C-alpha positions in Angstrom: 92.7 -99.8 -101.4 93.9 -103.3 -100.2 97.4 -101.9 -100.4 96.9 -99.2 -97.8 96.1 -100.5 -94.4 94.6 -97.8 -92.4 91.7 -96.1 -91.0 89.4 -95.4 -93.9 86.9 -93.7 -91.7 89.3 -90.9 -91.3 89.7 -89.4 -94.7 91.9 -86.4 -95.6 90.1 -83.2 -96.2 92.9 -81.4 -98.0 95.5 -82.8 -100.5 98.2 -81.3 -98.3 97.2 -83.9 -95.5 97.9 -87.1 -97.9 100.9 -89.0 -96.8 100.8 -90.9 -100.1 98.7 -91.5 -103.3 96.5 -94.2 -101.5 95.0 -91.5 -99.3 93.1 -90.1 -102.2 91.3 -93.2 -103.3 88.9 -93.3 -100.5 88.1 -89.9 -100.8 87.2 -90.2 -104.3 85.0 -93.2 -103.6 83.1 -91.0 -101.1 82.9 -87.9 -103.3 82.8 -89.1 -107.0 79.6 -90.4 -108.4 79.4 -94.3 -108.6 79.6 -94.5 -112.4 82.6 -92.1 -112.6 84.5 -93.9 -109.9 83.9 -97.1 -111.3 85.3 -95.9 -114.6 88.4 -94.8 -113.0 89.1 -98.0 -110.8 87.9 -100.9 -112.9 89.9 -103.7 -114.5 88.6 -106.3 -116.9 87.1 -109.5 -115.9 88.4 -110.9 -112.6 90.8 -107.9 -112.4 93.8 -110.5 -112.1 95.9 -108.3 -114.1 95.0 -105.0 -112.4 96.1 -106.8 -108.9 99.3 -108.3 -110.6 100.4 -104.9 -111.5 100.9 -104.3 -107.8 101.8 -107.8 -106.9 104.6 -107.6 -109.3 106.6 -105.1 -107.4 106.6 -107.3 -104.5 108.7 -109.9 -106.4 111.8 -107.7 -106.7 113.8 -106.7 -103.8 116.5 -103.8 -103.7 120.2 -104.4 -103.1 121.3 -101.0 -101.5 125.0 -100.4 -101.7 126.5 -98.4 -98.8 129.0 -95.7 -98.1 128.3 -94.1 -101.5 128.1 -90.4 -101.5 124.5 -89.5 -102.6 124.4 -86.0 -101.3 123.8 -84.7 -104.6 121.8 -86.7 -106.9 120.9 -85.7 -110.7 117.5 -87.3 -111.7 117.2 -85.7 -115.0 116.8 -87.7 -118.1 116.7 -87.2 -121.7 114.3 -88.7 -124.3 114.5 -88.2 -127.9 116.5 -84.9 -127.3 114.2 -83.4 -124.7 115.6 -83.1 -121.1 113.2 -83.7 -117.9 113.7 -83.0 -114.4 113.2 -86.7 -113.4 112.0 -90.0 -114.9 108.3 -89.7 -114.0 106.0 -89.4 -117.1 102.2 -88.6 -117.1 100.7 -91.4 -118.9 97.8 -90.7 -121.3 94.1 -90.8 -119.8 91.0 -89.6 -121.3 88.0 -88.1 -119.9 89.8 -86.0 -117.1 87.1 -83.5 -117.0 85.0 -86.3 -115.7 86.8 -85.7 -112.4 87.6 -82.0 -112.5 86.4 -79.0 -114.4 89.5 -78.2 -115.8 90.4 -81.5 -116.8 93.5 -82.3 -118.8 94.6 -78.4 -118.7 95.0 -78.8 -115.0 97.4 -81.9 -115.4 99.3 -80.1 -118.1 100.0 -77.1 -115.6 101.0 -79.7 -113.1 103.4 -81.2 -115.8 104.8 -78.0 -116.4 105.5 -77.2 -112.8 107.5 -80.4 -112.3 108.9 -80.5 -115.8 107.4 -83.7 -116.5 107.0 -85.6 -119.9 103.3 -85.5 -120.6 101.4 -87.8 -123.0 98.0 -86.4 -124.3 95.2 -89.1 -125.0 93.5 -88.7 -128.3 90.3 -89.2 -126.3 91.2 -86.1 -123.9 88.9 -83.4 -123.3 91.3 -81.0 -124.3 93.1 -80.5 -127.8 96.6 -81.1 -128.5 96.9 -77.4 -129.2 95.4 -76.5 -126.0 97.7 -79.2 -124.2 101.1 -77.7 -125.6 99.9 -74.3 -124.8 99.1 -75.1 -121.3 102.3 -77.4 -121.0 104.3 -74.5 -122.3 106.4 -77.2 -124.4 105.7 -80.0 -126.8 103.8 -83.0 -125.5 103.5 -86.6 -126.9 100.3 -87.5 -128.6 98.5 -90.8 -128.1 96.5 -92.5 -131.0 94.5 -95.8 -131.3 95.4 -96.9 -134.9 91.9 -97.6 -136.2 90.3 -96.9 -139.5 93.2 -95.4 -141.6 91.4 -92.0 -142.3 90.8 -91.4 -138.8 94.4 -92.4 -137.5 95.9 -90.4 -140.3 94.0 -87.2 -139.5 94.8 -87.4 -135.8 98.6 -88.1 -136.4 98.8 -85.1 -138.9 96.9 -82.9 -136.6 99.2 -83.6 -133.9 102.4 -83.2 -136.2 101.0 -79.7 -137.2 100.5 -78.8 -133.7 104.2 -79.3 -132.7 104.0 -82.8 -131.1 107.3 -84.7 -131.5 106.3 -88.2 -130.6 103.1 -90.2 -131.7 102.3 -92.9 -129.2 100.4 -95.7 -130.8 98.5 -98.1 -128.4 98.7 -101.5 -129.8 96.0 -103.1 -127.4 92.5 -102.3 -126.8 89.3 -103.4 -128.3 86.2 -104.9 -126.6 86.3 -104.8 -122.8 84.3 -106.5 -120.0 84.6 -103.8 -117.1 82.8 -105.7 -114.4 83.4 -103.2 -111.6 82.6 -100.3 -113.9 79.2 -102.0 -114.7 78.4 -102.8 -111.1 79.1 -99.4 -109.8 77.2 -97.8 -112.8 74.2 -99.6 -111.9 74.1 -98.0 -108.4 74.3 -94.6 -110.0 70.9 -93.0 -109.6 71.7 -90.2 -112.2 70.4 -90.3 -115.9 73.9 -90.7 -117.4 72.4 -90.7 -120.9 71.8 -87.1 -120.6 75.4 -86.5 -120.6 76.7 -89.5 -122.4 76.1 -91.9 -125.2 77.6 -95.2 -124.8 78.5 -95.9 -128.5 82.1 -95.0 -129.4 81.2 -92.8 -132.2 79.3 -90.4 -129.9 82.4 -90.7 -127.5 84.9 -89.8 -130.1 82.6 -87.0 -131.7 82.6 -85.2 -128.1 86.5 -85.2 -128.0 88.1 -82.0 -129.5 91.0 -83.9 -131.1 88.3 -85.6 -133.5 87.0 -82.2 -134.7 86.4 -82.4 -138.5 87.2 -86.1 -138.5 84.4 -88.3 -139.8 83.9 -91.1 -137.3 80.2 -92.1 -138.3 81.3 -95.4 -139.8 80.9 -98.1 -137.4 84.2 -99.7 -138.3 86.1 -96.4 -138.1 87.0 -97.0 -134.2 87.7 -100.7 -134.7 91.2 -102.1 -133.5 90.8 -105.6 -134.5 92.8 -105.3 -137.9 95.6 -103.7 -136.7 98.8 -105.1 -137.9 102.7 -104.4 -138.3 101.8 -103.2 -141.9 99.4 -100.6 -140.2 102.4 -99.3 -138.1 104.8 -99.1 -141.1 102.3 -97.1 -143.1 102.1 -94.6 -140.0 105.8 -94.8 -140.1 105.8 -93.6 -143.7 103.2 -90.8 -143.2 104.5 -88.6 -140.4 108.0 -87.5 -139.4 107.2 -87.8 -135.6 109.1 -90.4 -133.5 106.7 -93.4 -133.2 106.5 -95.3 -129.8 104.6 -98.3 -129.4 102.3 -98.5 -126.2 101.3 -102.0 -125.1 104.2 -104.2 -125.9 104.5 -107.1 -123.5 106.8 -109.8 -125.1 110.4 -110.0 -126.1 109.1 -111.4 -129.6 107.1 -108.1 -130.3 110.0 -106.0 -128.7 112.4 -107.4 -131.3 110.1 -106.8 -134.0 109.6 -103.3 -133.1 113.4 -102.7 -132.7 113.9 -104.6 -136.2 111.3 -102.4 -137.8 112.9 -98.9 -136.9 110.4 -98.1 -134.2 111.6 -95.5 -132.1 110.7 -96.5 -128.7 108.3 -98.8 -126.6 106.1 -98.4 -123.4 105.6 -101.5 -121.7 101.9 -101.3 -120.6 98.8 -103.6 -120.1 96.7 -100.6 -120.0 96.4 -100.7 -116.2 94.8 -104.2 -116.3 91.9 -102.8 -118.2 92.2 -104.7 -121.4 93.2 -108.3 -120.9 93.1 -110.3 -117.9 95.2 -113.0 -116.7 98.3 -110.9 -117.9 101.6 -110.6 -116.2 102.6 -107.4 -114.3 104.4 -104.8 -116.7 107.2 -104.7 -114.0 107.7 -108.5 -114.4 107.6 -108.0 -118.3 109.9 -105.2 -118.5 113.3 -107.3 -118.3 112.5 -109.4 -121.4 111.8 -106.3 -123.4 115.0 -104.6 -122.4 116.9 -107.7 -123.3 115.3 -108.0 -126.8 115.8 -104.3 -127.8 119.4 -104.6 -127.1 119.7 -100.8 -126.3 118.3 -99.9 -129.8 115.7 -97.8 -128.3 114.3 -96.3 -125.1 112.0 -98.2 -123.2 109.2 -96.9 -120.9 106.8 -98.6 -118.5 103.6 -98.0 -116.9 100.7 -99.7 -115.0 100.7 -100.2 -111.2 103.1 -97.7 -110.1 102.4 -95.9 -106.7 105.6 -95.3 -104.9 109.1 -94.0 -105.5 110.5 -97.5 -104.6 108.4 -98.8 -107.7 110.2 -96.4 -110.1 113.6 -97.3 -108.5 112.9 -100.9 -109.6 111.9 -100.1 -113.1 114.9 -97.8 -113.5 117.2 -100.7 -112.2 115.8 -103.1 -114.6 116.6 -100.9 -117.3 113.6 -98.5 -118.1 114.2 -94.9 -119.1 
C-alpha cells in the first residue's frame, strides 16, 4: 500500500468505485480475516524481493515517439497457436476460495469475458476439468515437479482434460513467510478447524490431486528437482512445457537448448527467495539468452498498464 498515496480512511464500497487495483488492498485488509490477508500479501524473510518487484519498474523510463497514428491499436497476441485479445495473462494462484465462495471458477469466468490466457494452479480449489468448462476454452496447467508419481499423475490428468500447456514451477520449497505468521497470530479463529498445516493435508483437499497418493512425506518435496526431471516430463506428455521461475541467462539458455517450449520469468511474487532482483530487471538477459527460440512471459509486481508496456518493450510476449 506504500505505492498508493491516498486517504486510506475512505475506502471504496463497490468495485466500480476503484480507480486502480491499489484501491482494493485496504478494503481487503479491513474485510478479510488476518490469517487469510497475511497469506495473500506476504513475502519471504525481509520481503526485499517483494518490494523489488515494484521498485524495478521505476528504473525503466518510456521513450514515447510522437506523430504516429494510434487511432486503431491491435493488442492481440498469439502464443502456441492460440489467440488472445491482449497480452494480460492470469497467473496461477491457489486457494482462491479462501477469498471468494466461487473461488477459481469466478476467475475463469472473468478470463472468458476478457479472453485472457488463464493458468490454473495445481493447488487450486477447482479441478482442471471445471476450469476448462468455466473458461470455455483450454487453460494452461501449473505443477510443482515433486515425487515423480505425483507429478506424472497431475500432468497426465491435465493432458486428458485438454490442457495444451504444462507450466512447471521450478522454484519453491521451504518458506519463511513472516508477515503471514505475524498476522496469523492475531487471528482469533481456530484455524485448525478448517485447515491442517502439513502439505499432505493441503494437497489432499485439492481436487486436482483426487486419486493421487500424497501420504509419502517426500511426495511434495521439490529439493531434488534437476534438468533430468524436466526431460523426463518432456518425454511423458505431448503438451507444451513452460518453465516458470527462470531468473538467469544461464538457465534460460539451458531451457532453450533443451527444447523447452517457453519461459515465465517469475520470482513467485517475492514469496520464495529474498534478496532477489525484480523480474522486470531480469527480463532483458533472459530475452537475450533465448535468442527468439521461445516465447518469454513475465510475472510478479505488475499493477499498472505502464508496467505491461515496459515488459512488452523489453521483449516479453
